[in-house]
C-alpha positions as CSV (number, residue, x, y, z in Angstrom):
1,X,0.1,-0.1,-0.2
2,X,1.4,3.3,-1.1
3,X,2.0,6.1,1.6
4,X,-0.4,8.3,0.3
5,X,-3.2,5.7,0.1
6,X,-2.0,4.7,3.8
7,X,-2.4,8.4,5.1
8,X,-5.8,9.1,3.4
9,X,-7.1,5.9,5.1
10,X,-5.8,7.0,8.5
11,X,-7.3,10.4,8.0
12,X,-10.8,8.6,7.2
13,X,-10.1,7.0,10.6
14,X,-9.7,10.1,12.2
15,X,-13.1,11.5,10.8
16,X,-14.7,8.3,12.1
17,X,-13.2,9.2,15.5
18,X,-14.7,12.6,15.5
19,X,-18.3,11.0,14.5
20,X,-17.8,8.5,17.4
21,X,-17.2,11.3,19.8
22,X,-20.1,13.4,18.9
23,X,-22.2,10.5,19.4
24,X,-20.8,9.6,22.6
25,X,-21.3,13.3,23.8
26,X,-25.0,13.3,22.9
27,X,-25.5,9.8,24.7
28,X,-23.5,11.0,27.8
29,X,-25.3,14.4,27.8
30,X,-28.6,12.8,27.7
31,X,-27.7,10.2,30.6
32,X,-26.5,13.3,32.7
33,X,-29.9,14.9,31.9
34,X,-31.9,11.9,32.8
35,X,-30.1,11.3,36.1
36,X,-29.5,14.8,36.9
37,X,-25.8,14.3,37.7
38,X,-23.1,14.7,34.7
39,X,-20.3,13.5,36.8
40,X,-21.9,10.1,37.8
41,X,-22.9,10.0,33.9
42,X,-19.3,10.0,33.2
43,X,-18.5,7.6,35.9
44,X,-21.2,5.1,34.4
45,X,-19.6,5.7,30.9
46,X,-16.1,5.3,31.7
47,X,-16.8,2.2,34.0
48,X,-18.8,0.4,31.1
49,X,-16.2,1.0,28.7
50,X,-13.6,-0.5,31.2
51,X,-15.7,-3.5,31.2
52,X,-15.7,-4.0,27.7
53,X,-12.1,-3.5,27.0
54,X,-11.3,-5.6,29.8
55,X,-13.1,-8.6,28.5
56,X,-11.7,-7.9,25.1
57,X,-8.2,-7.8,26.4
58,X,-8.8,-11.2,28.4
59,X,-10.3,-12.9,25.3
60,X,-7.7,-12.0,22.6
61,X,-4.2,-13.6,23.0
62,X,-2.6,-10.5,21.7
63,X,-4.7,-8.4,24.3
64,X,-3.2,-10.8,27.2
65,X,0.4,-10.3,25.8
66,X,-0.1,-6.5,25.7
67,X,-1.5,-6.3,29.4
68,X,1.6,-8.5,30.5
69,X,4.1,-6.4,28.6
70,X,2.5,-3.3,30.2
71,X,2.5,-4.6,33.7
72,X,6.0,-5.5,33.4
73,X,7.1,-2.0,32.2
74,X,5.2,-0.4,35.1
75,X,7.1,-2.9,37.4
76,X,10.5,-2.0,35.8
77,X,9.6,1.8,35.6
78,X,10.6,1.8,32.0
79,X,7.4,3.8,31.3
80,X,7.3,7.3,32.7
81,X,4.3,7.9,34.7
82,X,2.8,10.7,32.8
83,X,2.1,8.2,29.9
84,X,-0.5,6.6,32.1
85,X,-2.5,9.7,32.8
86,X,-4.3,9.8,29.3
87,X,-7.5,8.4,31.2
88,X,-7.5,11.4,33.6
89,X,-8.0,13.5,30.4
90,X,-10.9,11.2,29.1
91,X,-12.4,11.5,32.3
92,X,-12.5,15.3,32.3
93,X,-14.0,15.1,28.8
94,X,-17.0,12.7,29.5
95,X,-17.8,14.5,32.6
96,X,-18.0,17.9,30.7
97,X,-20.4,16.1,28.0
98,X,-22.6,15.1,30.9
99,X,-22.7,18.6,32.1
100,X,-23.1,20.8,29.1
101,X,-24.4,18.8,26.0
102,X,-27.9,18.3,26.9
103,X,-28.1,22.2,27.5
104,X,-25.9,23.6,24.4
105,X,-26.4,20.6,22.0
106,X,-23.5,18.5,20.3
107,X,-22.4,21.4,17.8
108,X,-22.0,24.3,20.1
109,X,-20.1,21.8,22.3
110,X,-17.9,21.0,19.5
111,X,-17.4,24.6,18.9
112,X,-15.0,24.8,22.1
113,X,-13.7,21.4,22.0
114,X,-12.5,21.9,18.3
115,X,-10.8,25.3,19.4
116,X,-8.8,23.5,22.2
117,X,-7.8,20.4,20.1
118,X,-6.8,22.1,17.0
119,X,-4.6,24.6,18.6
120,X,-3.4,22.0,20.9
121,X,-2.5,19.5,18.3
122,X,-0.3,22.2,16.3
123,X,1.6,23.0,19.6
124,X,2.0,19.5,20.5
125,X,3.4,18.4,17.3
126,X,5.8,21.4,17.0
127,X,7.3,20.1,20.3
128,X,7.3,16.3,19.2
129,X,4.8,15.1,21.6
130,X,3.2,12.7,19.2
131,X,4.8,9.3,18.5
132,X,6.0,10.6,15.2
133,X,8.3,13.0,16.8
134,X,8.6,16.6,15.8
135,X,6.3,17.6,13.0
136,X,7.1,20.8,11.3
137,X,4.8,23.8,11.4
138,X,4.5,24.2,7.8
139,X,2.3,27.1,6.2
140,X,-0.1,24.3,4.8
141,X,-0.7,23.2,8.5
142,X,-1.1,26.4,9.8
143,X,-3.6,27.5,7.2
144,X,-5.5,24.2,7.8
145,X,-5.7,24.9,11.5
146,X,-6.8,28.4,10.9
147,X,-9.6,27.3,8.5
148,X,-10.6,24.7,11.2
149,X,-10.8,27.5,13.6
150,X,-12.9,29.7,11.0
151,X,-15.2,27.0,11.0
152,X,-15.5,27.4,14.7
153,X,-16.2,31.1,14.4
154,X,-19.0,30.6,12.0
155,X,-20.9,28.3,14.6
156,X,-20.6,31.1,17.1
157,X,-22.7,33.3,14.9
158,X,-25.8,31.6,15.5
159,X,-28.7,33.7,17.2
160,X,-29.1,31.4,20.2
161,X,-25.2,31.5,21.6
162,X,-25.7,34.6,23.3
163,X,-27.6,33.2,26.6
164,X,-25.2,30.3,26.9
165,X,-23.0,30.4,30.3
166,X,-19.4,31.2,29.4
167,X,-18.2,28.0,31.5
168,X,-20.1,25.5,29.0
169,X,-17.8,27.0,26.2
170,X,-14.6,27.3,28.2
171,X,-14.8,23.6,29.7
172,X,-15.0,22.0,26.0
173,X,-12.0,24.1,25.0
174,X,-9.9,22.7,28.0
175,X,-11.3,19.3,27.1
176,X,-10.4,19.7,23.5
177,X,-6.6,20.7,24.4
178,X,-6.5,17.8,26.8
179,X,-7.6,15.0,24.0
180,X,-5.0,16.2,21.7
181,X,-2.5,15.7,24.6
182,X,-4.1,12.4,25.3
183,X,-4.0,11.1,21.7
184,X,-0.4,11.8,21.4
185,X,0.3,10.2,24.7
186,X,-1.7,7.2,23.8
187,X,0.3,6.7,20.5
188,X,3.6,6.9,22.3
189,X,2.4,4.4,25.1
190,X,1.2,2.1,22.3
191,X,4.7,2.2,20.7
192,X,6.2,1.3,24.1
193,X,4.2,-1.9,24.9
194,X,3.2,-2.7,21.3
195,X,-0.5,-3.1,22.0
196,X,-3.3,-0.5,21.5
197,X,-5.5,-2.6,23.8
198,X,-3.1,-2.1,26.6
199,X,-3.2,1.5,26.0
200,X,-6.7,1.6,25.9
201,X,-7.2,-0.5,29.2
202,X,-4.8,2.2,30.9
203,X,-7.1,4.9,29.6
204,X,-10.3,3.4,31.0
205,X,-8.8,2.2,34.4
206,X,-7.4,5.6,35.2
207,X,-10.5,7.7,33.8
208,X,-12.9,5.2,36.0
209,X,-10.9,5.7,39.0
210,X,-10.8,9.4,38.9
211,X,-14.7,9.5,37.9
212,X,-15.7,7.2,40.7
213,X,-13.9,9.4,43.3
214,X,-15.5,12.5,41.7
215,X,-19.0,11.0,41.5
216,X,-18.9,9.6,45.3
217,X,-17.9,13.2,46.3
218,X,-20.5,14.9,44.2
219,X,-23.2,12.6,45.7
220,X,-21.8,13.3,49.2
221,X,-22.1,16.9,48.7
222,X,-25.5,17.2,46.8
223,X,-27.0,14.0,47.4
224,X,-28.1,11.1,45.4
225,X,-29.2,11.3,41.6
226,X,-32.5,10.4,40.2
227,X,-33.3,7.0,39.4
228,X,-31.3,5.5,36.8
229,X,-33.1,5.3,33.5
230,X,-34.0,1.8,31.6
231,X,-33.1,2.8,28.1
232,X,-30.2,0.6,27.1
233,X,-28.6,3.1,24.5
234,X,-28.2,5.6,27.1
235,X,-25.3,3.1,28.4
236,X,-23.4,2.8,25.0
237,X,-21.1,5.8,25.8
238,X,-18.5,3.8,27.1
239,X,-18.4,1.2,24.2
240,X,-18.0,4.0,21.8
241,X,-15.1,5.4,23.7
242,X,-13.3,2.1,23.8
243,X,-13.7,2.1,19.8
244,X,-12.4,5.5,19.4
245,X,-9.6,5.4,21.9
246,X,-8.3,2.3,20.3
247,X,-8.4,3.7,17.1
248,X,-6.6,7.0,18.1
249,X,-3.7,4.9,19.5
250,X,-3.1,3.3,16.1
251,X,-3.9,6.4,13.7
252,X,-2.0,9.0,15.4
253,X,1.6,7.6,14.3
254,X,0.3,7.8,10.6
255,X,-1.2,11.4,10.9
256,X,0.6,13.1,13.5
257,X,-1.4,15.0,16.4
258,X,-2.7,17.8,14.4
259,X,-4.0,16.1,11.4
260,X,-5.7,13.7,13.4
261,X,-7.4,16.4,15.2
262,X,-8.5,18.0,12.0
263,X,-9.7,15.0,10.8
264,X,-11.8,14.1,13.8
265,X,-13.0,17.7,13.6
266,X,-14.8,16.9,10.3
267,X,-16.5,13.6,11.8
268,X,-17.4,15.9,15.0
269,X,-19.0,18.8,13.0
270,X,-20.9,16.8,10.6
271,X,-22.2,14.3,12.8
272,X,-23.1,16.6,15.6
273,X,-24.9,18.7,12.8
274,X,-27.0,15.7,12.0
275,X,-27.8,14.8,15.8
276,X,-28.8,18.4,16.6
277,X,-31.0,18.5,13.3
278,X,-33.0,15.4,14.3
279,X,-32.6,16.1,18.2
280,X,-32.1,19.6,18.8
281,X,-31.2,21.2,22.2
282,X,-32.1,24.6,23.6
283,X,-28.7,26.4,22.6
284,X,-27.8,24.4,19.4
285,X,-27.0,26.4,16.4
286,X,-29.2,26.5,13.2
287,X,-28.6,23.7,11.1
288,X,-27.6,26.2,8.0
289,X,-25.1,27.8,10.5
290,X,-23.7,24.5,11.5
291,X,-23.4,23.2,7.8
292,X,-21.3,26.3,6.9
293,X,-19.1,25.7,9.8
294,X,-18.6,21.9,8.9
295,X,-17.8,22.8,5.3
296,X,-15.1,25.4,6.4
297,X,-13.4,22.9,8.7
298,X,-13.6,20.2,6.0
299,X,-11.5,22.6,3.7
300,X,-9.0,22.8,6.7
301,X,-8.6,19.3,6.9
302,X,-8.1,19.1,3.0
303,X,-5.4,21.7,3.2
304,X,-3.5,20.3,6.0
305,X,-3.7,16.6,5.5
306,X,-3.5,16.3,1.6
307,X,0.0,15.7,0.3
308,X,-0.2,18.1,-2.5
309,X,2.4,17.3,-5.3
310,X,4.1,20.0,-7.4
311,X,4.4,19.2,-10.9
312,X,7.6,19.0,-12.5
313,X,8.7,21.1,-15.4
314,X,9.4,19.1,-18.5
């Protein structure tokens, strides 16, 4: 398979990651609204994802081997402690989904998330945080990132944005920048242990532990949540998280942090437009505004990711 085709497939995988992230955000936001506790919704999501990934790792021989290598590396201290903290960022992301998405919608949540992820990806690639090492900040990559941010600016022009609390946009920005770091960290951890499944186990174990402590603290302060809903689809957020975290640890080594972030922007925006169109939230941008924003962001991905080849003069 040619390098160009391989990169193209990796970018499509990044778009799929964004689509799954948008769907997970809607599910976690709905679960948080149903029980009246976004932090507990995040703990349920991450806990169910941990169960899924542990079962997969136990069933597959390659999974068991990867977990053994991971455990040995931790015992020998050959893996830096910060490489095991990706789950903390994931915990913050799903908690913010549970707290904000039911009010502002998936598309407006994506506004802040994309801003943080795009700028964070450009910065992290420049300093070599991803598994591909230092990725030069070329004019093409900067223009692509700026176009993605321009798509964010378009979505902010909706007439329903004015009444949204500031923290509901600030928190997704922080989460987006954190996810850019998480994706690069997962890719490096995967290279150390030679196992995407082991990297995924680390993420879900750490995130679940953090969210359980946070949920118990929240319950102790504000009291128990409402009764848990019986709709089974509200508990699929963790399974979707397993899929896209696994994919991100594989894809980031082919794309770099920035391009993977831009590809996921396309999936995030287009899927969030569709979700908000059929399942609107009070502060969700109108469909025409969201469509224009998605189109501008897609232009950014094309500019940043497609390896344009200069024609040779005869």
